[in-house]
DRENVEXGU-726036 format. One line per field, with one value per residue (C-alpha): residue number from 1; x, y, z. Coordinates in nm, 4 decimals. Layout:
% DRENVEXGU-726036
num c(NUM/...)
x c(X/...)
y c(Y/...)
z c(Z/...)
This chain:
% DRENVEXGU-726036
num c(1/2/3/4/5/6/7/8/9/10/11/12/13/14/15/16/17/18/19/20/21/22/23/24/25/26/27/28/29/30/31/32/33/34/35/36/37/38/39/40/41/42/43/44/45/46/47/48/49/50/51/52/53/54/55/56/57/58/59/60/61/62/63/64/65/66/67/68/69/70/71/72/73/74/75/76/77/78/79/80/81/82/83/84/85/86/87/88/89/90/91/92/93/94/95/96/97/98/99/100/101/102/103/104/105/106/107/108/109/110/111/112/113/114/115/116/117/118/119/120/121/122/123/124/125/126/127/128/129/130/131/132/133/134/135/136/137/138/139/140/141/142/143/144/145/146/147/148/149/150/151/152/153/154/155/156/157/158/159/160/161/162/163/164/165/166/167/168/169/170/171/172/173/174/175/176/177/178/179/180/181/182/183/184/185/186/187/188/189/190/191/192/193/194/195/196/197/198/199/200/201/202/203/204/205/206/207/208/209/210/211/212/213/214/215/216/217/218/219/220/221/222/223/224/225/226/227/228/229/230/231/232/233/234/235/236/237/238/239/240/241/242/243/244/245/246/247/248/249/250/251/252/253/254/255/256/257/258/259/260/261/262/263/264/265/266/267/268/269/270/271/272/273/274/275/276/277/278/279/280/281/282/283/284/285/286/287/288/289)
x c(-1.4448/-1.2894/-1.5786/-1.7996/-1.5500/-1.5190/-1.9767/-1.9683/-1.7043/-1.9274/-2.2363/-2.0690/-1.9636/-2.3189/-2.4936/-2.3083/-2.0748/-2.3493/-2.1096/-2.2900/-2.4440/-2.1775/-1.8610/-1.9442/-1.9872/-1.5792/-1.4763/-1.6885/-1.4780/-1.1332/-1.1230/-1.2796/-0.9647/-0.7495/-0.9086/-0.8826/-0.5635/-0.4515/-0.7319/-0.4972/-0.3892/-0.5823/-0.6384/-0.5515/-0.2139/-0.1031/0.2375/0.2990/0.5901/0.2970/0.1200/0.3942/0.3809/0.0124/0.1246/0.4286/0.1361/-0.1042/0.2029/0.2759/-0.1122/-0.0553/-0.2602/-0.1477/-0.0557/-0.3418/-0.5547/-0.3115/-0.3643/-0.7366/-0.7403/-0.4347/-0.6954/-0.9578/-0.7424/-0.6134/-0.9758/-1.0866/-0.7515/-0.8449/-1.2108/-1.1197/-0.8313/-1.0896/-1.3523/-1.0681/-1.0700/-0.6642/-0.3462/-0.2322/-0.2342/-0.0071/-0.1022/0.0828/0.4357/0.2899/0.3090/0.1492/0.2827/0.3526/0.0870/0.3711/0.2594/0.1905/0.3579/0.1095/0.1206/0.2259/0.3411/0.5922/0.7576/0.6114/0.2624/0.2279/0.3739/0.0973/-0.1570/-0.1050/-0.0982/-0.4254/-0.6682/-0.7173/-0.5883/-0.8614/-1.1777/-1.2618/-1.2973/-1.0433/-0.7544/-0.9142/-0.8493/-0.4790/-0.4445/-0.6118/-0.3809/-0.0558/-0.1219/-0.2124/0.1294/0.3186/0.2663/0.1617/-0.2098/-0.4149/-0.7751/-0.9383/-0.6507/-0.6535/-1.1106/-1.0504/-0.7926/-0.9122/-0.8075/-0.5939/-0.4042/-0.2022/0.0928/0.1766/0.4657/0.6594/0.5363/0.3763/0.0586/-0.0662/-0.2233/-0.4420/-0.3907/-0.5389/-0.5721/-0.6224/-0.2513/-0.1449/0.1969/0.3434/0.4557/0.6491/0.4289/0.6417/0.6042/0.4114/0.1217/0.1415/0.1820/-0.1802/-0.3380/-0.2543/-0.4391/-0.7329/-0.7931/-0.7839/-1.0697/-1.3010/-1.2034/-1.2232/-1.2653/-1.2832/-0.9869/-1.1268/-1.3346/-1.2203/-0.9976/-1.1077/-1.4893/-1.7475/-1.9525/-2.2234/-1.8813/-1.9641/-1.6231/-1.5790/-1.6114/-1.3960/-1.6017/-1.6018/-1.2343/-1.1909/-1.3810/-1.1944/-0.8533/-0.9864/-1.0963/-0.7550/-0.5676/-0.7736/-0.7650/-0.3779/-0.3678/-0.2766/-0.3688/-0.2175/-0.3981/-0.5492/-0.6299/-0.7191/-0.3546/-0.2047/-0.0457/0.0010/0.2189/0.4281/0.5007/0.6720/0.8290/1.0145/1.1098/1.3025/1.3891/1.5747/1.7473/1.5687/1.5523/1.3131/1.2337/1.2047/0.9699/0.7783/0.7603/0.6195/0.3263/0.2530/0.3083/0.3117/0.5402/0.8101/0.7094/0.3839/0.6426/0.8877/0.6208/0.8536/1.1405/1.1347/1.2928/1.5112/1.6231/1.6714/1.8564/2.0960/2.1037/2.1900/2.5322/2.5909/2.6242/2.7913/3.0353/3.1187/3.3966/3.2614/2.9093)
y c(2.3534/2.0322/1.8970/2.2200/2.2479/1.9431/1.9453/2.2687/2.1485/1.8646/2.0885/2.3000/2.0119/1.8444/2.2103/2.3609/2.1077/1.8410/1.5741/1.2529/1.1105/0.8195/1.0238/1.2904/0.9673/0.8602/1.2461/1.2432/0.8558/1.0034/1.3074/1.1713/0.9277/1.2467/1.4649/1.0993/1.1090/1.4350/1.4702/1.6515/1.9350/2.2122/2.1221/2.4953/2.3948/2.0838/2.2148/1.9436/1.7845/1.6525/1.5412/1.3777/1.1574/1.0769/0.9585/0.7504/0.5814/0.5019/0.3584/0.1677/0.0326/-0.1334/0.0978/0.1166/0.4737/0.4449/0.5233/0.7448/0.9798/0.9434/1.0348/1.3185/1.4516/1.4777/1.6681/1.8900/2.0082/2.0254/2.2894/2.5182/2.5589/2.6498/2.8612/3.0643/3.0419/3.2835/3.0271/2.9277/3.1316/2.8430/2.5424/2.2677/2.0085/2.3123/2.0882/1.7676/1.5513/1.2464/0.9012/0.7355/0.4663/0.3219/0.0806/-0.2679/-0.5692/-0.6770/-1.0814/-1.3578/-1.7135/-1.9531/-2.0649/-2.4200/-2.3338/-2.1431/-2.4491/-2.6687/-2.4209/-2.4181/-2.7986/-2.8222/-2.7902/-3.1233/-3.1291/-3.4206/-3.1665/-2.8519/-2.5852/-2.7510/-2.6684/-2.3417/-2.2494/-2.3922/-2.1665/-1.9137/-1.9369/-1.9879/-1.6332/-1.4326/-1.5368/-1.6073/-1.2162/-1.0561/-0.9306/-0.7956/-0.9637/-0.7598/-0.7116/-1.1212/-1.1590/-0.8314/-1.0186/-1.1251/-1.4176/-1.1320/-0.9793/-1.3318/-1.4239/-1.7394/-1.8490/-1.5201/-1.5881/-1.2131/-1.0652/-0.7322/-0.5571/-0.2645/-0.1917/0.0905/0.3991/0.2608/0.2291/-0.0332/-0.2854/-0.5421/-0.8663/-1.1956/-1.4938/-1.7908/-2.1500/-2.3009/-2.0124/-2.0343/-2.4302/-2.4267/-2.1527/-2.3069/-2.6733/-2.4239/-2.3024/-2.6034/-2.7266/-2.4082/-2.4479/-2.1047/-1.9642/-1.6330/-1.3712/-1.1130/-1.3927/-1.3407/-1.5543/-1.6980/-1.7714/-1.9160/-2.1870/-2.0799/-1.8603/-1.5330/-1.3508/-1.4652/-1.2158/-1.0959/-1.2490/-1.5874/-1.5771/-1.4658/-1.7560/-1.9953/-1.8628/-1.9283/-2.2835/-2.4546/-2.2279/-2.4251/-2.7244/-2.7036/-2.6348/-2.2807/-2.1688/-1.8152/-1.4981/-1.4976/-1.1906/-1.1224/-0.9798/-1.2721/-1.3986/-1.0747/-1.0213/-1.3414/-1.2619/-0.9435/-1.0771/-1.4154/-1.1952/-0.9791/-1.2550/-1.3604/-1.0447/-0.8776/-0.4693/-0.2291/-0.0692/-0.3705/-0.4913/-0.1560/-0.2309/-0.5290/-0.4434/-0.1228/0.0657/0.4952/0.5396/0.3821/0.4197/0.1848/-0.0662/-0.0123/-0.1984/-0.5041/-0.3698/-0.6007/-0.8476/-0.6637/-0.5782/-0.9058/-0.9887/-0.7254/-0.8231/-1.1876/-1.0206/-0.8527/-1.1260/-1.3746/-1.0849/-0.8432/-0.9213/-0.7805/-0.9160)
z c(2.6717/2.5142/2.4170/2.3448/2.0816/1.9089/1.9136/1.7520/1.4560/1.4154/1.3595/1.1264/0.8925/0.9226/0.8849/0.6366/0.4673/0.4172/0.5813/0.5974/0.9786/0.9342/0.8339/1.0977/1.4233/1.2753/1.3324/1.6849/1.7218/1.6210/1.8580/2.1334/2.1070/2.0767/2.3603/2.6145/2.4889/2.6504/2.9035/3.1928/2.8808/2.7493/2.4022/2.2332/2.4420/2.2460/2.0254/1.7467/1.9432/2.1565/1.8321/1.7626/2.1005/1.9946/1.6169/1.8268/2.0673/1.7670/1.6040/1.9111/1.9298/1.6210/1.3847/0.9904/0.8333/0.6619/0.9868/1.0989/0.8896/0.8358/1.1952/1.2036/0.8887/1.0804/1.3870/1.0687/0.9759/1.3644/1.4865/1.1377/1.2637/1.6065/1.4363/1.1448/1.4664/1.6776/1.9249/1.8317/1.7354/1.5989/1.4334/1.5829/1.2459/1.0406/1.1863/1.1604/0.8131/0.7552/0.7811/0.4347/0.3566/0.1187/-0.2033/-0.0783/-0.2308/-0.4837/-0.3657/-0.6079/-0.6847/-0.6570/-1.0109/-0.8526/-0.8165/-1.1413/-1.2764/-1.0524/-1.1528/-1.5175/-1.5264/-1.3568/-1.6509/-1.8636/-2.1785/-2.3127/-2.3064/-2.5066/-2.1834/-2.0623/-2.3380/-2.3635/-2.0010/-2.0432/-2.3449/-2.1696/-1.7995/-2.0567/-2.2270/-1.9061/-1.7522/-2.0809/-2.1307/-1.7970/-1.9063/-1.7059/-1.7302/-1.9351/-2.1726/-2.2080/-2.2800/-2.5874/-2.7611/-3.1444/-3.3101/-3.5467/-3.2500/-3.2193/-3.4764/-3.3234/-3.6071/-3.4780/-3.1087/-3.0632/-2.9127/-2.9733/-2.6551/-2.6328/-2.2776/-2.0569/-2.2396/-2.5460/-2.5680/-2.7604/-2.6921/-2.9101/-2.6695/-2.7268/-2.6366/-2.4785/-2.6737/-2.4242/-2.4437/-2.8895/-2.8783/-2.6483/-2.8185/-3.1806/-3.0322/-2.9125/-3.2467/-3.3989/-3.1984/-3.2715/-3.6248/-3.6778/-4.0901/-4.0015/-3.7577/-3.6722/-3.4194/-3.0271/-2.9309/-2.6004/-2.6005/-2.3573/-2.3956/-2.6081/-2.8597/-2.7108/-2.6147/-2.2259/-1.9494/-1.6995/-1.4352/-1.5826/-1.6705/-1.2832/-1.2083/-1.3804/-1.2315/-0.8525/-0.9831/-1.1027/-0.7731/-0.5522/-0.7346/-0.7295/-0.4076/-0.3617/-0.0515/-0.0480/-0.1536/-0.5251/-0.7143/-1.0454/-1.0950/-0.9601/-1.2205/-1.4115/-1.0728/-1.0847/-1.4072/-1.3589/-1.0215/-1.1861/-1.4686/-1.2695/-1.0386/-1.3100/-1.3553/-1.5820/-1.6211/-1.4601/-1.7928/-1.9730/-1.7074/-1.7141/-2.1183/-2.1208/-1.8426/-2.0132/-1.6828/-1.8618/-1.5578/-1.4090/-1.0770/-1.1073/-1.2215/-0.8463/-0.6849/-0.8126/-0.6597/-0.3185/-0.6090/-0.6863/-0.3334/-0.2498/-0.5245/-0.4054/-0.0715/-0.1823/-0.4443/-0.1575/0.1041/-0.1477/-0.2998/-0.0640/0.1842/0.5103/0.4214)
């Protein structure tokens, strides 16, 4: 009976809902696994407590919450179908919430790794000076790569140490730029002998604005040269920037402003840093720690 209900459900999805064959096969696999687990029980008699045990079994097997949520979504659709078809009087998934997926803690570099990366470009060649300046600005201001490559010369005030950035949603923010970054940008601009301020700040070897892809390749190249073996993403230096200033007791709201996050919840992916710091403070000062 169970397999007949599954076939009817999948036929309905394919014919009436136009679900793709690949998705149908994925759903078939999820439902087959579910039915095998409850092979001795009538599928229409399964209640929420039994499904809770099934979830626990999936977790014990090491499945990620995202995978479990997907399986439960299929099972929920299946029970809704047989309820609407009049085969069942109740959907046991109504009382079950999918496991929280959680937000993945972003990968970041240690201070030593960042220093090693920033020291890798050669200061003796024009491209090396450009790459050094790019890396210093990227890390020094916590920019997205898209923000970095869209900078114009006029967006940087090297005398006062400020940089004007156009972020997501065309939201502009003005950020402090550190001494090292200003020094290398100044040196890079001297090499280029620019006469106009409207020019792109960072250019390729042909004098055109550097692309995001080229910038990303440069970061990966220097990461390999610096012997960094951990996970690297286009946002690695941005994540490292946020992590390091939070480790130095910066306020989460200040980090939100610096990163250009509209919502504080986006910035809260970095709270693992503040939590670690609180743990250290607790252990150091609490008499019962």
